[in-house]
ZALUM-836152 format. One line per 5 residues: number of its first residue (from 0); their letters; for each residue x, y, z of C-alpha. Coordinates in pm, whole numbers, plus 50000, padded with zeros to 5 digits. Example, Ala and Ser with C-alpha at 12.3 -4.5 7.8 and 13.67 -1.06 7.14 Angstrom:
0> as> 51230,49550,50780; 51367,49894,50714
//
This chain:
0> mnfrt> 55689,85601,91751; 55379,85382,91730; 55335,85032,91865; 55403,84835,91542; 55722,85031,91470
5> fvlli> 55841,84951,91821; 55783,84576,91770; 55947,84591,91425; 56262,84749,91570; 56288,84479,91838
10> sgtfg> 56238,84205,91580; 56496,84358,91344; 56746,84384,91628; 56705,84015,91716; 56729,83916,91347
15> llvai> 57044,84123,91300; 57209,83967,91605; 57132,83616,91475; 57258,83705,91123; 57584,83854,91257
20> tdylh> 57643,83553,91480; 57586,83310,91188; 57801,83513,90951; 58089,83520,91199; 58051,83145,91245
25> rqnla> 58019,83043,90875; 58154,83346,90689; 57858,83315,90447; 57683,83649,90376; 57393,83504,90175
30> iaall> 57289,83259,90443; 57329,83530,90708; 57099,83761,90508; 56836,83488,90473; 56856,83413,90844
35> fiafg> 56819,83784,90920; 56502,83811,90710; 56349,83483,90829; 56427,83535,91197; 56322,83899,91183
40> vlcfv> 55983,83811,91030; 55933,83528,91279; 56020,83753,91575; 55789,84025,91444; 55492,83789,91415
45> vllnl> 55552,83619,91750; 55627,83938,91945; 55340,84129,91786; 55100,83850,91879; 55233,83825,92234
50> ferfv> 55236,84202,92292; 54888,84247,92147; 54743,83958,92351; 54903,84030,92687; 55005,84397,92687
55> ykrir> 54867,84613,92406; 54500,84513,92435; 54508,84552,92810; 54661,84897,92781; 54393,84988,92524
60> niykl> 54125,84876,92771; 54291,85078,93050; 54299,85381,92822; 53932,85332,92736; 53849,85311,93104
65> ihnlk> 54045,85628,93190; 53903,85813,92890; 53544,85727,92976; 53587,85799,93346; 53726,86140,93258
70> lgkdl> 53426,86208,93035; 53191,86085,93305; 53049,85804,93088; 52920,85467,93199; 53188,85198,93208
75> rdalg> 52971,84972,92992; 53022,85214,92702; 53401,85181,92718; 53441,84897,92468; 53262,85083,92192
80> ehiad> 53484,85392,92202; 53722,85494,91926; 54084,85476,92046; 54381,85661,91903; 54669,85487,91721
85> dpiad> 54902,85520,92018; 54700,85443,92332; 55012,85405,92549; 55116,85768,92500; 54754,85881,92520
90> aekev> 54700,85679,92838; 55006,85842,92995; 54876,86188,92903; 54526,86103,93029; 54665,85978,93361
95> rdwak> 54876,86291,93406; 54581,86519,93326; 54357,86315,93552; 54613,86332,93836; 54642,86711,93799
100> qkase> 54265,86746,93796; 54225,86530,94107; 54503,86719,94287; 54326,87045,94207; 53992,86901,94327
105> inklk> 54152,86778,94650; 54300,87124,94717; 53959,87283,94654; 53793,87033,94888; 54051,87112,95157
110> eqaqf> 53985,87485,95114; 53609,87426,95130; 53648,87210,95441; 53853,87483,95609; 53595,87743,95502
115> rkefl> 53311,87529,95645; 53495,87492,95977; 53551,87869,96000; 53193,87939,95890; 53043,87704,96152
120> snish> 53271,87848,96420; 53178,88205,96325; 52805,88147,96296; 52806,87961,96627; 52975,88257,96795
125> efktp> 52746,88509,96625; 52438,88328,96754; 52571,88246,97100; 52677,88599,97195; 52335,88772,97174
130> lfatq> 52147,88456,97274; 52342,88402,97597; 52331,88775,97677; 51951,88779,97636; 51921,88462,97841
135> gyiet> 52128,88621,98122; 51914,88937,98132; 51588,88740,98138; 51709,88503,98413; 51814,88802,98625
140> lqdgl> 51469,88957,98578; 51305,88625,98670; 51504,88620,98995; 51310,88923,99117; 51505,89221,98982
145> idddp> 51193,89352,98807; 51033,89414,99149; 51348,89511,99341; 51477,89778,99101; 51240,89866,98815
150> eiakn> 51489,90114,98662; 51766,89856,98624; 51507,89602,98511; 51400,89840,98233; 51765,89882,98127
155> fleka> 51807,89501,98116; 51494,89467,97903; 51628,89725,97658; 51959,89537,97633; 51777,89208,97583
160> arnld> 51567,89369,97309; 51882,89495,97132; 52033,89147,97140; 51712,88998,97001; 51721,89259,96724
165> rlsyl> 52076,89148,96646; 51959,88787,96622; 51675,88894,96396; 51912,89084,96164; 52144,88783,96154
170> iqdld> 51864,88544,96057; 51731,88786,95794; 52076,88828,95639; 52137,88452,95639; 51804,88405,95464
175> eiskl> 51900,88677,95214; 52236,88511,95141; 52067,88173,95094; 51813,88316,94848; 52079,88503,94652
180> etgii> 52301,88193,94625; 52019,87966,94513; 51879,88220,94268; 51535,88227,94433; 51533,88607,94423
185> slsve> 51499,88734,94066; 51623,89076,93962; 51379,89342,93846; 51603,89535,93606; 51496,89888,93517
190> kfdvt> 51647,90214,93403; 51697,90469,93684; 51910,90761,93795; 52178,90629,94028; 52267,90980,94157
195> alike> 51912,91023,94290; 51943,90684,94462; 52274,90784,94621; 52112,91099,94763; 51830,90889,94912
200> ciedl> 52079,90654,95079; 52278,90949,95220; 51960,91096,95367; 51867,90760,95524; 52206,90730,95698
205> egkas> 52270,91094,95790; 52142,91040,96144; 52374,90747,96208; 52668,90933,96050; 52596,91240,96267
210> nnniq> 52601,91025,96581; 52950,90908,96479; 53056,91264,96384; 53110,91157,96023; 53016,91359,95714
215> ikykg> 52878,91185,95405; 52939,91366,95078; 52850,91290,94717; 53139,91415,94500; 52952,91421,94168
220> kpnhp> 52741,91695,94014; 52425,91715,94230; 52181,91787,93946; 52345,91573,93680; 52157,91242,93639
225> vyvka> 52347,90922,93559; 52128,90644,93428; 52197,90274,93482; 52017,89945,93412; 51982,89740,93730
230> drkrv> 51749,89633,94009; 51699,89963,94195; 51600,89801,94524; 51906,89572,94520; 52145,89852,94428
235> qqvli> 51999,90054,94716; 52078,89759,94943; 52439,89758,94816; 52481,90132,94873; 52325,90120,95222
240> nlidn> 52556,89832,95323; 52871,90003,95190; 52790,90346,95337; 52688,90190,95669; 53015,89994,95668
245> sikyg> 53213,90316,95609; 53038,90479,95906; 53110,90183,96134; 53481,90170,96052; 53549,90535,95970
250> kkggr> 53729,90756,96216; 53547,91000,96440; 53526,91338,96274; 53605,91177,95939; 53430,91172,95605
255> tsisi> 53267,90921,95373; 53268,91020,95007; 53073,90865,94720; 53193,90905,94363; 53072,90802,94016
260> fplfe> 53300,90735,93720; 53161,90670,93371; 53333,90384,93189; 53279,90257,92833; 52956,90062,92891
265> qilve> 52950,90074,93269; 52924,90312,93561; 53169,90271,93849; 53039,90368,94194; 53292,90407,94478
270> vtddg> 53239,90453,94852; 53550,90580,95034; 53619,90631,95405; 53922,90769,95588; 53923,90511,95866
275> vgiee> 54191,90274,95992; 54201,90076,95669; 54246,89702,95612; 54567,89501,95607; 54663,89387,95257
280> knlpr> 54661,89018,95360; 54294,89051,95464; 54168,89218,95146; 54096,88896,94950; 53867,88773,95230
285> vferf> 53660,89081,95318; 53363,88958,95112; 53348,88621,95293; 53056,88552,95524; 53133,88644,95887
290> yrtdk> 53495,88730,95807; 53607,89017,96027; 53949,89180,96010; 53920,89303,96370; 53684,89063,96547
295> srsre> 53677,89234,96886; 53606,89580,96744; 53360,89443,96486; 53148,89274,96748; 53147,89588,96962
300> iggsg> 53015,89780,96660; 52755,89513,96586; 52603,89392,96262; 52561,89043,96127; 52897,89016,95951
305> lglai> 52713,88935,95627; 52678,89283,95473; 52975,89264,95236; 52891,88906,95137; 52541,89025,95040
310> vkhiv> 52695,89314,94843; 52913,89072,94648; 52622,88839,94566; 52396,89123,94449; 52662,89281,94227
315> eaheq> 52760,88945,94075; 52391,88863,94017; 52393,89171,93788; 52698,89018,93612; 52909,89311,93734
320> nvnvr> 53223,89345,93947; 53289,89453,94304; 53634,89535,94444; 53812,89680,94743; 54137,89865,94793
325> stegi> 54274,89992,95121; 54576,90142,95292; 54625,90106,95666; 54588,90438,95846; 54452,90613,95535
330> gttfg> 54121,90449,95451; 53928,90204,95238; 53744,90225,94906; 53476,89980,94792; 53374,90000,94428
335> ftlas> 53119,89826,94209; 53007,89857,93850; 52661,89885,93695; 52548,89862,93335; 52518,90209,93182
340> akts> 52192,90325,93024; 52172,90612,92776; 51923,90889,92838; 51615,90883,92618
//
């Protein structure tokens, strides 16, 4: 029902009431009919004028204001906008949509605020731990330990150096994350054999895996090339981070396996370990910066806590997907896709 129909119904109702009252009083149908028409027309004109002056025009202006605010336009442009025939219903719809949008924005802001608090808390802890440890070793050496016991002093210097290395890795990874998020680093996409790259990464990490009594195995055909289109250096970074992560959290005497699955226009690469696994409630957050499922064990193992976040950014920069699945006590699998390239 539009605005004019609404006013017409009110006017007709008033006219009918007057006509019925007069008819009952005079018992004259003709005069009652004339009164109905005359009073109905008079009510329609008066009410329409009053509603348009004091209600309808104001609601139209409110609707214009809401409509333009929603579109992000300047308020000075509001009066020149085309308005629908029923601004009251449209204004109600606009207000509801606007309220839903604002509620959603508020929830997102709350989530972001909580994320910032956790991020600041985590980064503060990550910096303080190696910094305070290094400071303690150096102060002890300054107090004369370097002359009193050179052997212990050498051990303290080695520990201080390891903590400084940890700080250096943290700063480098933070810089990497920042560049990836802002798009400063551009991708150099090329065609290459991903199986050859996997072998290189396995060779690079064999020493670390051996120290943890973990075997790394590629489960595909060793001499069967699989070509992809991507930034080779960045994909190498992804593989190194995922394999290194599987070594850190795999069980002693366990195995890390790497598999390739051809899809329609993509290649799926998976890195699987047989470690303790990750609780299901923690899976959605494993790619967050500094998020650790087992903080005490993670900090004993070391690392910046940014490896998986970097993996996610690199894969998404290629417009591909990264995922994780895990079962506690059985192991974890990280997978990511790459664009397939046909052999030439």
